[in-house]
C-alpha positions in Angstrom: 0.0 0.0 0.0 1.0 3.7 -0.2 2.9 5.9 2.2 1.0 9.1 2.8 2.2 12.3 4.5 -0.7 14.5 5.6 0.4 18.2 5.9 -1.9 20.3 8.0 -2.7 24.0 8.1 -5.0 24.8 10.9 -6.0 27.7 13.2 -9.1 26.6 15.1 -8.5 22.8 14.8 -11.0 21.9 12.1 -8.3 21.0 9.6 -6.6 18.9 12.3 -9.9 17.0 12.9 -10.2 16.4 9.2 -6.6 15.2 8.9 -6.9 12.9 11.9 -10.1 11.4 10.4 -8.3 11.0 7.1 -5.4 9.3 8.9 -7.7 6.7 10.4 -9.6 6.0 7.1 -6.3 5.6 5.1 -4.8 3.4 7.8 -8.0 1.2 7.7 -7.4 0.9 4.0 -3.9 -0.4 4.7 -1.9 2.7 3.9 1.0 3.9 6.0 0.2 7.4 7.2 2.0 10.2 9.1 0.6 13.6 10.2 2.6 16.8 10.1 0.9 19.6 11.9 3.9 21.8 11.2 5.4 20.1 8.2 9.0 20.7 7.2 10.6 20.8 3.8 12.6 17.7 4.8 9.4 15.7 5.4 7.9 17.1 2.2 10.9 15.9 0.2 10.5 12.4 1.5 6.8 12.2 0.5 7.6 13.5 -3.0 8.4 9.9 -3.8 5.1 8.7 -2.3 1.9 10.7 -1.6 1.1 14.0 0.0 -2.3 15.1 1.3 -2.6 18.8 2.1 -5.4 19.7 4.5 -5.6 23.4 5.1 -8.0 26.1 6.2 -7.8 29.7 5.0 -7.3 32.8 7.2 -7.7 36.5 6.6 -7.7 37.4 2.9 -6.9 34.0 1.6 -3.8 33.5 3.7 -2.2 30.3 5.0 -2.4 29.4 8.7 0.9 29.9 10.5 1.3 26.1 10.8 1.6 25.5 7.1 2.7 28.9 5.7 6.5 28.2 6.1 6.1 24.9 4.2 4.2 26.5 1.3 7.0 29.2 1.0 9.7 26.5 1.2 8.0 24.4 -1.5 7.5 27.4 -3.7 11.0 28.8 -3.3 13.2 25.7 -2.9 11.6 22.7 -4.5 11.0 23.6 -8.1 9.8 21.0 -10.6 8.5 17.9 -8.9 6.7 15.7 -11.5 7.1 12.6 -9.3 4.8 14.0 -6.6 1.2 12.7 -6.4 -1.0 14.6 -4.0 -4.5 15.5 -2.8 -5.9 18.7 -1.4 -8.7 19.3 1.1 -9.4 23.0 1.5 -11.5 24.4 4.3 -13.0 27.8 4.0 -16.0 30.1 4.6 -17.9 31.3 1.5 -18.8 34.5 3.3 -15.2 35.7 2.7 -14.0 36.8 -0.7 -11.0 34.4 -0.9 -12.9 31.2 -0.2 -10.5 28.3 0.3 -7.7 30.6 -0.9 -4.9 28.7 0.9 -5.9 25.3 -0.5 -6.4 26.7 -4.0 -3.0 28.4 -3.9 -1.2 25.2 -2.7 -3.0 23.3 -5.5 -2.0 25.9 -8.1 1.6 25.8 -6.9 1.9 22.0 -7.1 0.2 22.0 -10.6 2.8 24.7 -11.7 5.6 22.4 -10.4 4.4 19.5 -12.5 2.9 17.4 -9.7 -0.1 15.1 -10.3 -3.2 15.7 -8.3 -5.1 12.4 -7.5 -8.8 13.1 -7.7 -10.4 16.5 -7.5 -9.7 19.1 -4.9 -12.2 19.0 -2.0 -13.5 22.4 -0.8 -15.5 22.4 2.4 -17.6 25.5 3.2 -18.0 26.2 6.9 -21.3 28.0 6.1 -22.8 24.7 4.9 -20.8 22.1 6.8 -20.0 23.0 10.5 -18.5 19.5 10.9 -16.1 19.3 8.0 -14.9 15.7 8.8 -18.4 14.5 7.9 -17.9 15.8 4.3 -14.3 14.8 4.0 -14.7 11.2 5.1 -16.3 10.0 1.8 -13.8 12.0 -0.3 -10.8 10.4 1.7 -12.2 6.9 1.3 -12.4 7.4 -2.5 -9.0 9.1 -2.6 -7.4 6.3 -0.7 -8.7 3.8 -3.2 -7.1 5.7 -6.0 -3.6 5.4 -4.6 -1.3 2.8 -6.1 -3.7 2.1 -9.0 
């Protein structure tokens, strides 16, 4: 089965709940999973050969939470082309703000620019519609986990 690094950007804990739920689902499917609530470039580099799942909320005007902002900058400024990377994105946001899911969309766009391959579609969860985001993410993660190693 696959090795999956889950990289988390959270402020109030919702992304962490989604990531922990994803970890359990993926482990139940037989995958080897590790959570990174403050992911480092070193950890990212390891999972470039495997799978990365980015689970991030959005703050302010589409900004990254402090727990994942340094990783985004490091990947943007130091990694470059990474066609071997296969990844997924779960973006949490609030549609009452202009830059809904801005952090997740920005991370996705960066990885696409760097030649990485997204597995499945990006999941965007709106806090206005889904106050318990892990309920929405569970089905997506189950499907995403089945797409790994195909």
